[in-house]
N, C-alpha and C positions, 0 to 999 in steps of 0.2 A: 940053683936058681928057681924062683917061684914061677909057675906056669902063668902066662899072661891071661889065660882063660879065667883063672880065679879072680884076678884083678878086675877083669871085664865084668864078671858076675857081681862083684862088689860095687862097681860103678852103677850097674843097672839096679841093684838092690837099693842103693842110695837114692836114685831118682824115684823109684816106685814108692819107697817108704815116705819120702818127702812129699810126693804127690798125695798120698793118703793123709799125711799130716795136714796138708793144706785144706783138703776137703773136710777135715775134722775141725781144725782151728777156726777157719774163716767164718763158718756159720755161727760158731759160739761168739766170735768177736762181733758179728752183726747183731746178735741178740743183746750183747752188752751195750753196744752203741745205741740201740733203740731204747733200752731200759734207762740209760743215763742221758739220752738226747744229745749224743755226740755226733754232730753232723757237719759236713763241709757245706756252708751256706753259699748260694750264688751271689755274685756281685758283678760290677761293671768289668772287672778284669778277667773273670772266670768264664769258661765256656758253658758249663752245665747250668740248667735252669731249675733244678729241683734240689732240695736238701738231701744230701747223700752221706751215709756213714763213711768215716775217713780213716779208720784204724786198721785197714787190711794188712798194712805192712808189718804190724806186730807179729804176724804169723811167720814172717820170713826167717828171722834168725833162729828161733826155736826149732823150726822145721829142719833147717839146714844142719843144726847141731845134732838133733836127734837122728836124722838120717845118716849123718857121718858116723856117729857112734854105733848105730845099728850095722852099718856096712863094715866097720872095723871088726865088730863082733862076728859077723858072717865070715869075713876073711879069716879071722883067728880060728873059728870053728872048723873051717874047711882045710886050712893049711897048717894050723897049729903054731903059727908065729904071729907076731904083732908088727905090722908094717909102719906103725906110727912112731915117729921120732920127734919128741918135743924138745925144741931148742928155744933160744932167746927170741928168735924171729917169731916163732909161734906164739909165745906168751905176749909179745908186743902186739901182734895182730889181734889176739883175743881181747886184750885190754882196750885197744883202739876201737875195734868194732863194737865192743860193749859200750864205750863212752858215746859213740855216734848213735847207737841204737837207743840208749836211754834218753839222749838229747832229743831225738826224733819223737819218742813216745811222749815226753813231757811237752814238747811243742804242740803235738796233736791234741793233747788233753787240755792244756791251759794256755798255750802260746808262749813263745820266747822271743826276746829281742834278736833281730837278725845279726847284730854285731856279736852278741854272746854266742850264738850258734857258730859264727865264723871263728871265734877264738877256740871253741871246742874242736872244731875241724883242724885247726892248726896244731893244737896239742896232740890230737889223735894221730895226725900225719907225722909229727915229729918223733913219735915213738918208734917208727920203723928205722929211720936212719940212726937214731940213738942206739938201736940194737944191732946195727951193722948192715941192715938191708937198705940199700940206696942205689940210685942210678949212677954208676961210676964210669960209663962209657956212652958216648953219643954215636959211635960207629960211623964217623965221617960226616955227620950232619953239620953243614957249614964248615967243613974241614976239621971238626973237633972230634977227638977220640977219647983218650983217658981224661977223667976229671979228678981234681983233688977232692978229698973227703968232705971238706967244708962246702965247696961249690956243689958237689954232687948231693950232699945232704939238703942244702937249701933248695936246689932244683927239685929234689924228690918231694919235699913238703909242698912246693908250689904246684907240682903236677897232681899230687894226691888231692889237694884242696880243689884244684881245677876240675878233676873228674867227679868228685863228690857233688860240686855245685852244678856241673853239666847235667847230671842225671836228676838232680833235684829240680832244676829249673825247666827241664824239658818234659817234666811230668805235668803236662797241661791239658791233655785230651785222653780219652779212654784208650788204654792199652799201649800208649806210646813208650813210656819209660820201660815198662815190662817187656815189650817186644824188642826194643833196641838192646836191652840187657840180655835177652835170650839169644839174640844174634851174636852179641859179643861173647857170651858164655859158650856158645856152640863153637866159635872159633878158638877160644881158649882151650876148650876140651880137646879139640883136634890137636892143637899144638902140644899140650901137656901129655896127651897119649903118645904122640910121635916122639916126644923126649923121654917117654916111660917114667914120668913123674906121677905115679898113680895116686898118691895120697891127695894131691891137688885135684886130680880128676874126680875122686870121690866127693870132695868138698864142692866142686863145681856142679856135679850132677845133683847133689843134695839141694843146691839153690835153684837149679832149673826146675826140679819137680814141683816145688811150691809155687813157682812163678806160673807154671801151666795151670795149676788149680786156681790161682788168683785171676788169671786172664778169663777163666770161665765166668767168675762173678763180676768182673769189671767190664769186660769187652763184649761178651756174648749175651748179656742181659740188658734189656732196654733201660732207659733212664728212669722209667716209672716202675720198674720191677722192684719188689720189696727186698730182694736179696743182692741188689747191686751195691758195690762198695768201692771206695778209693783206697790207695795204699797209704797216702799221707807221707809226712816227712820221715816217720819211723821206717817206712819202706824205701823211699827214694834215697835217703842218706845212707842207709845200710847197703843198698845195692851199689851206690857210688863208691863207698869205702872198700867193699869186697872186690870190685873191678879194679880199683886203683892198686890194691895190694897185689893182685895177680899180675897187673901190668908191670909194677916195679920188680916183682920177683922174676919175671921173664926178661926184663930189660937189663938186670944186673949182670955184668960180666964176671962170673964166678969161676975162679981157677980150680975150685974143688970139684966141679962137675965138667963133663964133656961140653965143648962148645955147642951152643944151640944152632939149629939150621937158620941161615940168614933170612930165608924166605918166611920162616915162622915169625921172626922179629918184625918183618914188614907187615905180616898179617895182623899181629897184635896191635900195631899202631893204627892200621887201617880200620879196625873194628870200632874205634872210638871217635872217628873223624866228625861225624854229623853232630853229636851233642857237644863235643869240645870246641869245634869251630863256631857253633852257635853261641857259646859263652863268650868267646873272644869277640865275636861280632857285636854282641850286646854291650860288652864292656866298652868297646871303641865308640859305639853309637852314643852311649850315655856320657862318656867323657867329651865327645864332640859337641853334644847338645847341652853340656853343663848340668846334667842330671845326677843326683846321688847314685852311687854304685849299688846301694842296697835297696833302691826304690823299685818296686815291681812295675811292669808295664806289659803291653800286649804286642811286643815286637819280636817275639821268638819265632822261629821258623814255622811252627805249627799255626800260630796266630796269623802270620802273613799268608800262608797258603790258604787258610780258611777265608781270608778277605778276597781271594780270587773267586769265591763262590762255591768252593768245595765243602762237602760235609766232613764231620769228624772222621768217619770211617774211610772216606776217600783220602783225607789228609794222612791218616795213619798208614794206609797202603802206599801212598806216594813216598813218604819219608822212609819207610822200611825198605822199599825198593831203592831209594837213594843211598841208604846205608850199605845195602848189599852191592849196589853199583860201584861205590868207592872201593870196596874190597876187591871186586872183580877187576876193576881198572888197574889198581895198584899191583895185584898179583900177576896179571897178564903182562903188563908193561915191565915189571921188575924181573920176571922170569925170562921173558923173550928178548929183552934188550939189555944193554949194559948201563942203564940208568942207575945212578947212585941214589942214596936216600935224600940228598939235598935236591936233586932234580925232581924226584917224586913228590917232595913236599911242595915245591913250586907249582908243579902240575896240579896237585890237589887244591891249592889255594886259588889258582886261576879258574879251575872248574867250579869251585864253590862260589866264587864271585860271579861267574857267568850264570850260574843257576839262580842266584838272588836277583841279578839284573832281569832275568827272564820272569821271575816271580813278580818283581816290581812292575814290569810292563803289563802283566795280566791283572794286577791289582788296579792299575790305572784304567784299564779297559773295562773293569767292573765298576768303575765310578767311585773308587775309594782311594785313600792316601796310603802310600807304601809304609809310612811310619806314623805311629800314634803316640 
């Protein structure tokens, strides 16, 4: 058996190599954006007030892949074996994230119709269940356990598209999508390490490294700084697809591997509550008000919190604490009580509704409307 120390060193190597890639690629992307005048221009819906380069997310996928390959090389050099097993799931993930990444890049460069992007998301999502990777068990949610392949496949496509759009739409203020992704990836890393699925750990750390580098250029530089950059759809769509793939991988009840820890499954679900609940709320609000589902607005959670009078950074801190708070709540209640997953889902929904009612109250006190 391979010593876990070597795997751990490979995970650290992946993170550090990706971090270095981020600090190398992002400045080059900045110069490219300035040379070709590729800026995210401010408008009535957007929060920023200055034209800002928007292609930072182009660095994410190459950095993750290079870091992954570097770490596999380090592992092979130290151990003399290759831990990478390439199967149909892996090929489907590579093709799917490639399609999503290319779509995001094209959208950032020339713009794409929202419906076309949605179709690409469905196609990319469908590749996973077609390769045999799908959610086949709800573990007692609403009393449901095993799912037929067709039902599980359709549910998987829906959830993947939901997560992709959740992280795409919540990318509305500095650092928010990247911070929520880092929180989710940190939880994923813990779960996959606990289950000794080291290849996924190497991939996760490879994505975390470039995100840390990106946050330096996006969050810690002022809006007027010449090196500030946004991730764009090339970044947010890629992050969403990667998180969705990891979620489905961990959610599948696979008889070929040992059963996962039940508390790990609860953690995996808890990590995505804030962005996914926000998408559901937005969809319901648009349907109720008779607005097109693909029409952009300023009713996302970060927009609403800023209408209470908070700054971008204050809003970022509040939402990140909210995301961590849901994780803490679910894990404490789930571990210390006999609550099943259905009860936990009801608790989360009630807490989320209460939080938005409180936000609406503060918006009114600030003299503004809760919905725009």
